[in-house]
C-alpha positions in Angstrom: 164.5 110.1 92.6 161.9 107.2 91.6 161.3 104.6 95.0 162.3 101.5 94.0 159.0 99.7 95.3 157.2 102.2 92.9 159.2 100.4 90.1 158.7 97.0 91.3 154.7 98.1 91.2 155.2 99.3 87.8 157.1 95.8 86.7 154.4 94.0 88.7 151.6 95.4 86.7 153.4 94.4 82.9 153.6 90.9 84.5 149.9 90.6 85.1 149.1 92.1 81.9 150.4 88.6 80.3 147.3 86.9 81.8 144.9 90.0 82.3 144.7 91.0 78.4 143.7 88.7 75.6 144.8 89.5 72.1 142.2 91.1 69.0 142.0 88.4 67.0 141.7 90.7 63.8 144.9 92.0 61.5 146.9 94.8 61.8 146.2 98.0 60.3 147.5 98.8 57.1 150.9 100.7 57.5 153.6 101.8 55.2 156.0 102.0 58.0 157.5 99.0 59.7 157.2 100.4 63.0 159.3 98.3 65.4 159.4 98.1 69.5 162.5 98.6 71.7 162.1 95.9 74.6 162.8 98.3 77.4 159.3 99.3 76.6 158.1 96.0 78.3 161.1 93.8 79.8 159.2 92.0 82.5 156.9 90.6 79.7 159.8 89.7 77.7 161.3 87.8 80.7 158.5 86.4 81.7 158.4 84.7 78.0 159.9 85.7 75.3 158.8 84.0 72.5 154.9 85.0 73.5 156.4 88.5 73.2 157.4 88.2 69.8 154.3 86.4 68.7 152.2 89.2 70.3 154.3 91.8 68.7 154.1 90.2 65.2 150.2 89.6 66.1 149.7 93.6 66.8 151.6 94.7 63.8 155.1 95.4 64.7 158.3 93.8 62.1 161.3 95.4 64.0 162.3 95.5 67.8 165.9 97.1 69.4 167.6 95.0 71.7 169.0 96.4 75.2 172.0 95.3 77.2 173.8 94.3 78.8 174.9 91.1 77.0 176.9 88.6 77.7 179.9 89.9 75.6 179.3 93.3 77.3 182.4 94.4 79.3 182.2 93.2 82.9 181.7 96.7 84.4 178.7 96.9 82.3 177.4 94.3 83.5 178.5 94.7 86.7 177.1 98.4 87.1 174.0 97.4 85.7 172.5 95.0 88.4 171.5 98.1 91.1 169.5 99.6 88.5 168.4 97.0 87.2 166.7 95.6 90.5 165.9 99.4 91.4 163.2 99.7 88.6 162.7 95.7 88.7 163.9 94.0 85.9 164.9 90.5 86.2 166.3 90.0 82.8 167.3 91.9 79.4 169.2 91.2 76.3 168.3 87.5 74.9 166.3 86.4 77.8 168.7 83.2 78.4 168.3 82.6 74.8 171.4 81.5 72.8 172.1 84.3 69.8 171.5 81.4 67.3 167.7 80.6 68.4 166.8 83.8 69.1 167.8 84.4 65.1 165.6 81.6 64.5 163.1 82.6 66.9 163.0 86.4 64.4 162.8 84.7 61.6 160.0 82.2 62.2 157.7 85.3 63.6 159.2 87.2 60.7 160.7 89.9 62.7 164.5 91.8 62.6 166.3 93.6 64.4 168.1 96.2 62.9 169.5 97.4 65.7 170.8 96.8 69.1 172.1 99.6 72.3 175.4 98.7 73.9 177.5 100.8 76.2 180.6 102.4 76.0 182.9 100.2 78.2 182.3 97.8 75.7 183.0 98.9 72.3 186.4 100.0 74.4 187.4 97.1 75.0 185.1 94.0 73.3 184.6 95.9 70.1 185.2 92.8 67.6 183.5 89.9 69.6 180.6 92.5 70.1 180.2 93.2 66.9 180.9 89.8 65.5 177.5 89.1 67.6 175.1 91.1 66.9 176.3 91.0 62.9 174.4 87.0 63.9 171.4 88.8 64.1 171.7 91.3 61.0 172.2 94.1 63.5 172.7 97.1 60.6 173.1 99.6 63.5 174.8 99.5 66.8 173.6 102.5 69.4 175.0 104.5 72.4 172.3 105.4 74.4 173.7 107.2 77.1 177.2 108.3 78.0 177.1 107.7 82.1 180.1 108.5 84.0 181.8 110.0 81.3 183.6 113.2 81.8 181.8 115.8 80.4 182.3 119.0 81.6 183.3 120.7 79.0 182.9 121.9 75.0 186.3 120.2 74.6 185.4 117.2 76.1 182.5 116.7 74.0 184.7 117.3 70.8 187.0 114.3 72.4 184.0 112.2 72.5 183.1 113.1 68.8 186.8 111.8 67.7 185.8 108.9 69.6 182.8 108.1 68.0 184.7 108.4 64.8 186.8 105.6 65.6 184.1 103.5 66.7 182.6 103.9 63.8 185.3 103.1 61.5 186.1 100.3 63.7 182.3 98.8 63.0 182.3 100.1 60.0 184.1 96.7 58.8 181.5 95.1 59.7 178.9 96.2 57.7 177.6 98.2 60.9 177.1 101.8 61.6 177.9 103.4 65.3 174.6 105.8 66.6 174.5 107.7 69.6 171.1 108.5 71.0 170.6 111.7 73.0 169.2 111.6 76.5 169.0 115.2 77.3 172.0 116.7 78.9 173.7 117.3 75.2 171.6 120.3 75.3 173.1 122.1 78.7 175.2 124.6 77.1 178.9 123.9 77.6 181.2 126.9 77.0 178.5 129.0 74.8 178.3 125.9 72.7 175.1 123.0 73.1 177.0 120.0 73.0 174.4 117.8 70.2 175.6 119.9 67.8 179.1 119.7 68.8 178.7 115.7 68.7 177.2 115.7 65.0 179.4 119.1 63.7 182.1 116.7 64.8 181.4 113.2 63.7 182.0 112.1 60.4 178.5 111.5 58.3 179.9 108.7 56.5 180.2 105.9 59.7 178.3 108.2 62.9 174.6 108.2 62.9 171.9 109.3 65.0 169.2 107.9 67.1 166.6 110.7 68.2 164.8 109.8 71.2 161.4 112.6 70.7 160.8 112.6 74.7 164.2 113.5 75.9 164.9 116.0 73.8 161.9 117.8 74.4 162.4 117.6 78.4 165.8 119.3 77.7 164.0 122.1 76.0 165.4 121.1 72.4 162.9 120.4 69.6 163.0 117.4 67.5 161.9 119.1 64.3 164.2 121.4 64.7 166.9 119.4 64.8 165.6 116.9 62.0 165.7 120.0 59.7 168.6 121.5 60.4 170.6 117.9 60.3 168.9 116.5 57.1 170.4 112.9 56.9 172.2 112.3 60.4 169.2 110.6 61.7 168.9 107.1 61.1 166.9 106.0 64.0 164.1 107.3 66.1 162.2 106.1 69.7 158.4 107.0 69.4 156.9 108.1 73.1 154.0 110.7 73.8 153.9 112.9 77.0 150.9 113.1 79.5 151.7 116.6 80.0 154.7 118.9 79.0 158.0 118.0 80.6 161.5 119.4 81.3 164.2 118.0 83.6 164.6 119.7 86.9 168.1 119.4 86.1 169.6 119.0 82.8 168.8 115.8 82.4 172.8 114.5 83.6 171.8 111.2 85.9 169.6 108.0 86.0 167.2 109.2 88.8 166.7 112.6 86.6 165.2 110.1 83.6 163.1 107.9 86.1 161.9 110.7 87.7 160.2 111.6 84.0 158.8 108.2 83.3 155.7 108.5 84.8 155.4 111.4 82.3 155.6 109.4 79.5 152.4 108.3 77.5 151.0 106.3 74.7 151.6 107.9 71.0 148.8 110.1 70.0 147.5 110.4 74.0 150.2 113.0 75.1 150.9 116.5 74.1 153.3 116.2 71.1 152.6 116.3 67.9 153.9 112.7 66.8 152.7 113.1 63.5 154.3 116.3 62.5 157.4 115.0 64.0 157.6 111.3 62.5 157.1 113.7 58.8 160.1 115.8 59.4 161.7 112.5 60.4 160.3 110.7 57.2 161.5 113.8 55.2 165.3 113.7 57.7 166.3 110.2 56.4 165.1 108.4 59.4 164.6 104.7 58.5 163.4 103.0 61.6 160.9 104.2 64.3 160.7 102.3 67.7 158.3 102.3 70.2 159.6 103.1 73.3 157.4 103.6 76.1 159.9 103.3 79.7 158.9 100.7 81.3 155.0 100.7 80.4 153.0 99.9 82.9 150.4 98.6 81.1 152.4 97.2 78.5 149.6 95.4 76.1 147.9 98.1 76.1 150.2 100.5 75.2 151.3 97.9 72.3 147.9 97.4 70.6 147.0 101.4 71.2 150.0 102.7 70.0 150.2 100.8 66.8 146.6 101.6 65.9 147.5 105.2 66.1 151.1 105.0 64.6 149.5 103.1 61.9 147.4 105.7 60.8 150.0 108.4 60.1 
């Protein structure tokens, strides 16, 4: 497990980056894709100055952002459960950083940014679906993503089939708000259950019309699976992608089932184009497969300004 002190050091470096870096006064390079950023890349930067962060994102060339919760409309159990994890990671604020939804919408419009997707959680979908969808609809969110299934009992293939049934139910409810349900892989979906791969169970047992997927290329490869193979095997199912690199080949020491296992690999992440992944091959396969939105996500980047600049400089060339 990564010690809390290490995460506070990393987040401290993120805030220091606000003062230590200056923006380059040139226009970002042209690109055919509307590259976005998952805000988990730089939560401290956003917490310190959300308006300024949006301005920086647009200055660097990004067009889309993806929020992560919990939010004011999240289930209380989610809000309470997040607090100790956020403290361990040094995250002081998240979601809308103290602003009302109307203010966030105005800030996005002012900076010509959009938020096509946002992360939510199972408890909120089960208990607060309608208020959550109404709130996120305010920002014209098209995809609402479950980023992980922490706390769920998933020990057998049948457990995953039941989860797929629940995904279908969520998707049908969300469809009434013009929003699609999305599931984001986190690694454990490739630990064999009763001779079957859970990721395949989730994909093949869900309705393509109402259930989509977000492919995190780092966590899939940490689980020993190939993003390119999954994109080719299931065309049209993946609509969103988290793009990040790895400084070296990565694998979970276990099956990726706990937050501690995920956090242990944060230091192994690298800016896209600076590591060992063939990012261009993956992104090309994603485009052919039907992925619509690509988000830079380097979890708790130790130097977010440098990550944002360097990543866009590379991503704009592929």
